[in-house]
C-alpha atoms as one frame of an Amber mdcrd trajectory, in Angstrom:
protein
   0.000   0.000   0.000   1.245   3.465  -0.911   1.278   6.096   1.824   1.541
   9.874   1.886   4.870  11.138   3.192   4.823  14.847   2.344   2.459  17.698
   1.504   3.794  20.997   0.157   1.790  24.169  -0.425   3.301  27.087  -2.352
   1.899  30.415  -3.537   2.576  32.201  -6.803   1.495  35.462  -8.466   1.724
  36.262 -12.160   1.911  40.026 -12.818  -0.822  41.143 -15.225   0.106  43.996
 -17.530  -2.366  45.156 -18.672  -4.554  44.336 -15.653  -7.566  42.047 -16.005
 -10.828  43.967 -15.383 -12.930  41.008 -14.270 -16.619  41.832 -14.660 -17.440
  40.480 -11.182 -14.720  42.519  -9.456 -14.801  46.310  -9.271 -11.030  46.386
  -8.823  -8.958  45.501 -11.919  -6.719  42.554 -11.131  -3.005  43.316 -11.344
  -1.873  39.774 -10.463  -3.151  36.254 -11.012  -2.451  34.124  -7.937  -2.055
  30.345  -7.929  -1.669  28.024  -4.972   0.110  24.778  -5.848  -0.431  21.720
  -3.650   1.928  18.741  -4.036   1.381  15.429  -2.267   4.153  12.820  -2.405
   3.968   9.126  -1.559   6.613   6.748  -0.188   7.633   5.745  -3.717   8.477
   9.334  -4.667   5.423   9.903  -6.867   3.863  13.364  -6.640   0.320  14.490
  -7.322  -0.524  18.137  -7.960  -3.619  20.225  -7.319  -4.506  23.893  -7.248
  -7.334  26.164  -6.134  -7.994  28.198  -2.998  -5.065  29.641  -1.058  -5.202
  27.049   1.783  -3.590  29.388   4.292  -2.941  27.543   7.543  -3.253  24.059
   6.093   0.041  23.066   7.716  -1.969  22.686  10.938  -3.870  19.793   9.347
  -1.206  18.016   7.283  -0.690  15.437  10.034  -4.104  13.948   9.245  -2.776
  12.803   5.862   0.804  11.804   6.534   0.834   8.001   6.460  -2.623   7.833
   4.873  -3.433   5.727   1.825  -3.846   8.125  -1.133  -6.282   5.659  -2.713
  -8.691   5.811   0.240 -10.763   8.495  -1.456 -13.778   8.409   0.856 -11.725
   8.689   4.066  -9.553  11.463   2.698 -12.531  13.431   1.389 -14.328  13.079
   4.736 -11.328  14.555   6.564 -11.148  17.404   4.053 -14.858  18.070   4.587
 -14.244  18.377   8.325 -11.280  20.689   7.724 -13.408  22.848   5.417 -15.845
  23.476   8.265 -13.020  24.823  10.409 -10.571  26.374   7.958 -11.768  27.254
   4.478 -11.658  25.309   1.233  -8.955  22.588   1.189 -10.125  20.817  -1.985
  -6.925  21.330  -4.004  -5.525  18.483  -1.898  -8.305  16.193  -3.108  -7.339
  17.064  -6.678  -3.675  16.368  -5.895  -4.578  13.008  -4.325  -6.481  11.998
  -7.475  -3.514  13.037  -9.618  -1.272  10.924  -7.380  -3.723   8.017  -7.476
  -3.601   8.049 -11.254   0.172   7.905 -11.150  -0.003   4.960  -8.732  -2.503
   3.012 -10.837  -1.230   4.132 -14.245  -4.688   5.445 -15.199  -5.885   8.906
 -16.272  -8.373  10.437 -13.881 -11.135  10.538 -16.502 -11.036   6.747 -16.626
 -10.871   6.393 -12.853 -14.028   8.448 -12.276 -16.159   6.592 -14.807 -14.452
   6.464 -18.169 -17.393   7.758 -20.190 -15.247   9.754 -22.596 -11.897  11.440
 -23.047 -13.455  14.318 -25.005 -15.656  17.220 -24.047 -16.755  20.317 -25.913
 -16.035  23.713 -24.401 -17.960  26.962 -24.356 -16.040  30.233 -24.321 -16.536
  32.077 -21.041 -15.919  35.805 -21.349 -14.894  37.884 -18.364 -14.716  41.522
 -19.461 -17.455  44.126 -19.850 -17.033  45.591 -23.332 -19.153  47.978 -25.426
 -21.905  46.380 -27.469 -20.045  46.478 -30.783 -16.956  44.924 -29.207 -19.036
  42.148 -27.641 -20.455  41.333 -31.050 -16.897  40.949 -32.327 -16.065  38.713
 -29.363 -19.029  36.533 -30.295 -18.043  36.443 -33.953 -14.484  35.431 -33.075
 -15.809  32.792 -30.693 -17.944  31.241 -33.413 -15.110  31.418 -35.960 -12.841
  29.520 -33.542 -15.358  26.684 -33.425 -16.837  27.170 -29.960 -20.500  26.131
 -29.824 -21.461  28.676 -27.173 -20.465  31.899 -25.408 -21.183  33.114 -21.893
 -21.545  36.846 -21.378 -21.430  38.676 -18.049 -24.002  41.079 -16.704 -23.222
  43.798 -14.187 -22.829  46.953 -16.266 -24.079  50.222 -14.715 -27.467  49.796
 -16.396 -29.306  46.515 -16.959 -30.418  47.794 -20.369 -26.755  47.881 -21.382
 -26.417  44.192 -20.480 -29.565  43.245 -22.360 -28.416  45.244 -25.386 -25.335
  43.008 -25.603 -27.452  39.857 -25.774 -29.769  41.353 -28.383 -26.906  42.619
 -30.540 -25.098  39.277 -30.528 -28.256  37.387 -31.411 -29.140  39.862 -34.162
 -25.639  39.712 -35.653 -24.961  35.980 -35.423 -28.387  34.409 -35.416 -28.149
  30.893 -34.053 -24.464  30.292 -34.797 -23.834  30.296 -31.046 -25.707  29.231
 -27.978 -25.666  32.104 -25.486 -25.488  31.925 -21.703 -25.816  34.865 -19.325
 -24.103  35.089 -15.931 -26.087  37.465 -13.717 -23.527  37.266 -10.867 -26.154
  37.463  -8.118 -25.179  34.298  -6.227 -22.282  35.790  -4.243 -20.339  39.017
  -3.823 -16.762  40.189  -3.514 -15.937  41.015   0.147 -16.515  44.772  -0.181
 -19.625  44.548  -2.406 -22.729  44.928  -0.224 -25.284  45.405  -3.007 -28.475
  43.421  -2.478 -29.080  40.537  -4.895 -31.992  40.593  -7.340 -35.511  39.716
  -6.236 -37.419  36.914  -7.927 -39.703  39.433  -9.658 -36.749  41.378 -11.040
 -35.085  38.152 -12.200 -38.359  37.101 -13.838 -38.460  40.308 -15.860 -34.868
  39.734 -16.999 -35.640  36.113 -17.859 -38.521  37.209 -20.087 -36.103  39.200
 -22.242 -33.580  36.360 -22.296 -36.332  34.002 -23.479 -36.920  36.256 -26.482
 -33.253  35.923 -27.439 -33.121  32.142 -26.941 -30.580  32.192 -24.112 -29.462
  28.671 -23.175 -29.151  29.332 -19.447 -29.414  32.140 -16.906 -26.685  31.737
 -14.301 -26.746  32.839 -10.643 -29.875  35.005 -11.024 -30.570  35.073  -7.258
 -28.660  34.675  -4.007 -27.256  31.160  -3.672 -29.396  30.437  -0.595 -32.705
  31.690  -1.968 -34.089  28.198  -2.548 -37.733  29.299  -2.720 -36.946  32.126
  -5.105 -34.877  29.940  -7.405 -37.574  27.279  -7.553 -40.217  29.915  -8.250
 -38.098  31.551 -10.965 -37.577  28.169 -12.587 -41.364  27.679 -12.679 -41.860
  31.091 -14.252 -39.408  30.832 -17.159 -38.415  28.423 -19.910 -34.784  29.573
 -19.706 -32.630  27.031 -17.860 -31.556  28.241 -14.417 -27.924  27.543 -13.519
 -25.853  27.939 -10.379 -24.060  26.383  -7.449 -20.494  27.286  -8.424 -19.466
  28.137  -4.845 -22.088  26.184  -2.930 -20.192  24.035  -0.439 -21.867  21.133
   1.283 -23.759  18.018   0.140 -26.904  18.949   2.088 -27.076  22.285   0.241
 -26.978  20.511  -3.107 -29.671  18.086  -1.901 -31.876  21.073  -1.117 -31.200
  22.631  -4.507 -31.954  19.344  -6.259 -34.985  18.307  -4.201 -36.602  21.745
  -4.348 -36.145  22.042  -8.120 -33.944  25.131  -7.993 -31.618  24.485 -10.931
 -31.601  22.949 -14.372 -27.799  23.250 -14.489 -25.459  22.491 -11.565 -22.029
  24.156 -11.687 -19.840  23.273  -8.670 -16.078  23.527  -9.178 -13.888  20.655
  -7.914 -11.223  23.015  -6.551 -13.801  24.901  -4.450 -16.458  22.328  -3.574
 -16.102  18.716  -2.427 -13.232  17.903  -4.788 -13.341  15.229  -7.463 -14.430
  12.667  -4.863 -17.594  14.456  -3.815 -18.559  15.871  -7.187 -18.363  12.496
  -8.916 -21.196  11.455  -6.604 -23.114  14.694  -7.152 -22.770  14.442 -10.943
 -24.514  11.059 -10.849 -27.298  12.426  -8.636 -27.816  15.461 -10.863 -27.987
  13.422 -14.038 -30.286  10.821 -12.455 -32.694  13.697 -11.792 -32.577  14.722
 -15.447 -30.516  17.862 -14.861 -27.201  19.032 -16.341 -23.872  18.841 -14.494
 -21.188  21.127 -15.946 -18.692  22.818 -13.596 -17.558  26.350 -13.125 -13.834
  26.411 -14.027 -12.678  29.991 -13.553  -9.237  29.416 -12.074  -5.859  28.399
 -13.422  -5.310  25.536 -15.856  -4.834  22.913 -13.149  -8.373  23.490 -11.944
  -9.629  23.526 -15.512  -7.913  20.170 -16.090  -9.418  18.641 -12.952 -12.919
  19.714 -13.960 -12.373  18.435 -17.499 -11.381  14.967 -16.270 -14.296  14.762
 -13.858 -16.906  15.927 -16.348 -15.695  13.974 -19.365 -15.321  10.814 -17.319
 -18.378  10.956 -15.066 -21.015  13.134 -16.725 -22.734  13.858 -20.037 -22.460
  17.625 -20.181 -23.262  19.334 -23.493 -20.216  21.552 -22.913 -17.960  22.860
 -20.148 -16.691  26.317 -19.236 -13.461  27.464 -20.899 -12.256  30.821 -19.496
 -11.115  32.705 -22.581 -11.400  36.412 -23.340  -8.292  37.738 -25.092  -6.403
  39.955 -24.972  -7.001  40.418 -21.225  -7.589  36.724 -20.520  -5.602  34.250
 -22.593  -4.747  30.589 -22.150  -1.138  31.643 -21.511  -2.180  33.745 -18.512
  -4.716  31.212 -17.279  -2.415  28.178 -17.516   0.896  29.744 -16.491   1.772
  27.098 -13.833   1.797  24.400 -16.547   4.279  23.626 -19.317   1.489  23.433
 -21.911  -1.703  25.421 -22.231  -5.067  23.729 -22.627  -6.520  24.468 -26.044
  -9.616  23.563 -28.038  -9.617  22.205 -31.570 -11.332  23.893 -34.511 -14.752
  22.679 -33.385 -14.422  23.525 -29.716 -13.448  20.051 -28.490 -10.850  19.219
 -25.837  -9.330  15.744 -25.940  -7.768  14.381 -22.752  -4.730  12.141 -22.912
  -4.179   8.668 -21.461  -1.311   9.909 -19.306  -1.630   8.805 -15.665  -3.365
  11.232 -13.325  -4.415  14.597 -14.698  -1.827  14.472 -17.467   0.045  17.757
 -17.123   3.466  18.953 -15.981   4.337  21.956 -13.846   6.532  24.679 -15.310
   9.051  24.829 -12.478  10.935  27.803 -13.965   7.766  29.886 -14.063   6.801
  28.799 -10.558  10.194  29.874  -9.233   9.876  33.228 -10.973   6.380  33.837
  -9.608   6.914  32.547  -6.044   5.141  34.683  -3.467   4.243  34.732   0.198
   0.621  35.543  -0.641  -2.096  34.612  -3.098  -3.994  37.812  -3.849  -5.182
  39.495  -7.037  -3.758  42.944  -6.272
């Protein structure tokens, strides 16, 4: 039996020049942080994960030293307990799966179910641009072969957001599926604006219906179960969310109450690969869609790709991509190779053991930091 002998957590920050004006953050981001988690077994094999900063995790490392990296349920249960006390530790779950693949010689997508090694991506934009520029973003997205584009709301006036959707649909017809992220599910620490009401969200949904929007994401606060269920009854637009929802009981409520058509938890933020493989099966058994949020660095993207291709039947998965401010080179800087789509928007995963990527150690040395902040 293999056993864990070492866990290492390091922080890195890539300077962003020009800054990235993320639509959900009022402060342009001057750095892109990455926390790298490495877990090594007694044979010298190392698994890698990434995600939340995991400050203070050294206090809990002793619960994994000597543990069997293949004991997924035990390890995930300990991480769930740690999460209650100390934030989101799920990058370690990702690293343990990467290590498990290297122990067994299997890629993670096979280990979690083996449904497929391919999944189609939708382009996920992140910048608020003028209407004409957003039309060009959509045209470029379609020309690159993506089947769908997600646009972000949150401009000073809602009419400006709706004008973007209308202009894209008018210009491109049905070349692209369109999703809209309303960004009402959670807030940045300093943002105290109240989330939408169900009546306001209903009025927005009526306009999105006219423009054949595929889903409406995070239209209400993440805990407004009654409102989400009521909104879903009022509109034919799919309701999506759950990207930062944490615990299994919360997802049971969302599923049982009929809150979402599309469930979007991210393995580096919520329950890891271990927990979300179970949730994906529950979501699909209920006739809903499971397709994760992936807005982090390429290691998190890779983990979500393996989980979703191997264990779910998603029509497509999020691919953060909005050049020139957000490129695959920026997104994937901890890795030696960027993740790219082919000319029809498909990503094909390899048969390499684990998650199938290598760290760029030179870049990690150059970006080493004592903190993991965006500015």
